[in-house]
C-alpha positions in Angstrom: 218.5 -31.1 140.1 214.9 -31.4 141.2 211.9 -29.9 139.4 211.8 -26.7 141.5 215.5 -26.1 141.0 215.1 -26.7 137.2 212.2 -24.3 137.0 214.3 -21.6 138.9 217.2 -22.1 136.6 214.9 -21.7 133.5 213.4 -18.6 135.0 216.8 -17.0 135.4 217.8 -18.0 131.9 214.6 -16.5 130.5 215.2 -13.3 132.5 218.7 -13.0 131.0 217.5 -13.6 127.4 214.8 -11.0 127.9 217.4 -8.3 128.6 219.4 -9.0 125.4 217.3 -6.8 123.0 217.4 -4.0 125.5 221.2 -4.2 125.8 221.6 -4.4 122.1 219.4 -1.3 121.6 221.4 0.6 124.2 224.7 -0.3 122.6 223.3 0.8 119.2 222.4 4.2 120.8 225.9 4.5 122.2 227.4 3.6 118.9 225.3 6.2 117.1 226.2 8.8 119.6 229.9 8.1 119.3 230.3 7.5 115.5 227.8 9.4 113.4 227.9 9.9 109.6 229.8 13.2 110.0 232.4 11.8 112.4 232.6 11.9 116.2 230.2 14.2 118.1 231.3 17.7 118.9 232.0 16.9 122.5 234.7 14.4 121.5 236.1 16.8 119.0 236.4 19.4 121.7 238.1 16.9 124.0 240.6 16.1 121.3 241.1 19.9 120.7 241.8 20.5 124.4 244.2 17.6 124.6 246.1 18.7 121.5 246.3 22.3 122.9 247.9 21.0 126.0 250.5 19.1 124.0 251.1 22.0 121.7 251.7 24.3 124.6 254.3 21.9 126.0 255.9 21.6 122.5 256.2 25.4 122.1 257.8 25.7 125.6 260.3 23.0 124.6 261.2 24.8 121.4 261.0 28.5 122.2 261.9 28.5 125.9 264.2 25.5 126.4 265.7 25.4 122.9 265.4 21.6 122.5 264.3 19.3 119.7 261.7 16.5 120.0 264.4 14.0 121.1 265.5 16.2 124.0 268.7 17.5 122.4 269.8 21.1 122.5 269.3 23.1 119.3 272.9 24.3 119.7 274.3 27.8 119.5 274.3 30.5 116.9 277.0 30.0 114.3 278.9 32.4 112.1 281.9 34.7 112.0 282.3 36.6 115.3 283.5 40.2 115.8 283.4 42.7 118.6 280.6 45.2 118.9 281.7 48.4 117.2 280.7 52.0 117.7 278.8 51.8 114.5 276.5 49.2 116.0 275.8 51.6 118.9 275.1 54.6 116.7 271.6 56.1 116.0 271.0 57.2 112.4 267.3 57.8 111.8 264.9 60.7 111.4 261.9 58.6 112.2 260.7 59.2 115.8 259.4 55.7 116.4 262.4 54.1 114.8 264.8 56.3 116.8 263.2 55.1 120.1 263.7 51.6 119.0 267.3 52.2 118.1 268.0 53.9 121.4 266.6 50.8 123.2 268.9 48.6 121.0 271.9 50.8 121.8 271.2 50.4 125.6 271.0 46.6 125.2 274.3 46.5 123.3 276.0 48.9 125.6 275.1 46.7 128.5 276.6 43.7 126.8 279.8 45.6 126.0 280.2 46.7 129.6 279.7 43.2 130.9 282.0 41.5 128.4 284.2 44.2 126.6 286.4 41.8 124.7 283.7 39.2 123.8 282.9 38.6 120.1 279.5 37.8 118.6 278.0 36.8 115.3 276.0 39.5 113.5 272.8 37.6 114.3 273.7 37.4 118.0 274.3 41.2 118.0 270.9 41.7 116.4 269.2 39.4 118.9 270.8 41.2 121.9 269.8 44.6 120.4 266.2 43.3 120.5 266.5 42.0 124.0 266.8 38.4 123.2 269.1 35.8 124.8 272.0 34.3 122.9 273.1 31.5 125.3 271.4 28.9 123.0 269.1 28.7 120.0 265.5 29.1 120.9 264.1 30.0 117.4 262.3 33.0 118.7 262.8 36.6 117.6 259.5 38.5 117.2 257.2 35.6 118.2 255.7 35.2 114.7 256.6 31.5 114.4 255.3 30.6 117.8 252.0 32.4 117.1 251.3 30.6 113.9 251.5 27.1 115.4 247.9 26.3 116.2 245.4 23.5 116.8 242.7 23.6 114.1 239.6 21.6 113.4 239.4 20.1 110.0 236.8 17.9 108.2 235.0 15.0 109.8 235.7 16.1 113.3 239.5 15.8 113.0 241.8 18.0 115.0 245.4 18.7 114.0 248.4 20.9 114.9 249.6 23.0 112.0 251.7 26.0 111.1 249.1 28.2 109.5 251.3 30.8 107.8 253.1 29.6 104.7 256.1 31.9 105.3 256.7 30.8 108.9 256.2 27.2 107.8 259.1 27.6 105.4 261.2 29.2 108.2 260.4 26.2 110.4 261.5 23.8 107.7 264.7 25.8 107.0 265.5 25.7 110.7 265.1 22.0 110.9 267.3 21.5 107.9 270.0 24.0 109.1 270.2 22.4 112.6 270.3 18.9 111.1 273.2 20.0 108.8 275.1 21.6 111.7 274.7 18.5 113.9 275.9 16.3 111.0 279.0 18.5 110.6 277.8 19.8 107.2 277.5 23.3 105.9 274.5 24.9 107.6 273.1 26.4 104.4 274.0 23.9 101.7 274.2 20.6 103.6 271.8 17.7 102.9 271.7 16.0 106.2 268.5 14.6 107.8 266.5 17.5 109.2 266.3 17.8 113.0 263.0 16.8 114.5 261.9 20.1 116.1 258.4 20.9 115.1 256.9 17.6 115.9 255.4 16.1 119.0 257.9 14.5 121.4 257.1 11.3 123.3 256.5 13.2 126.5 254.2 15.6 124.7 252.3 12.7 123.1 251.9 11.0 126.5 250.3 14.3 127.8 248.0 14.5 124.9 247.0 10.8 125.3 246.4 11.1 129.0 244.3 14.3 128.7 242.4 13.0 125.7 241.6 9.6 127.2 240.3 11.1 130.4 238.1 13.6 128.7 236.7 11.0 126.2 236.2 8.6 129.1 234.0 11.1 130.9 232.0 11.8 127.7 231.4 8.1 127.0 230.4 7.5 130.6 227.9 10.4 130.2 226.5 8.9 127.0 226.2 5.5 128.6 224.3 6.9 131.6 221.9 8.8 129.3 221.4 6.0 126.7 
């Protein structure tokens, strides 16, 4: 290497060294923007919130529309002693106007079922579900929609975001359903069995992949914006 080439090499080396403090400073700014004393910045929390909402929506559809657990298994059918729908089930016995309208609607629903399948038998809960306009082909854990509505994505301390069942009563119902279905699948008594509870109100692998993909993309965009502005 001649003198001119050596000088040129030293100049390039000095130029590289002179950029190091600037790069370190930029990285520190990025770090401060991403991890502050109070947790991640609001933008990242919102990205996580949106991603979890997407996964939660998919989870609710799986449970309440498809009647499946987190492992892709059917929740099964409604169990219990089955009898035919009697005239008593179709009667209206109420002086309350609003309640009477509700009973008339229930009567129409049950009448339709009897006409379609006059000799079919049903559990008492199946009769109740049909009277309220609900399907009975498979378990979907939905009657009035209260359990579905209380499953929410919430923000907690330090920028964390979680999926919870916010109502204590519906949380107990969810736990009871998991235990009952676990018992039935294990061949035990639905109410008194002690089998491992079914995994229902938990994120499936498919739902997790959706949350991960949506969260990663949203956070990638946020980090790119921070880097460009640092």
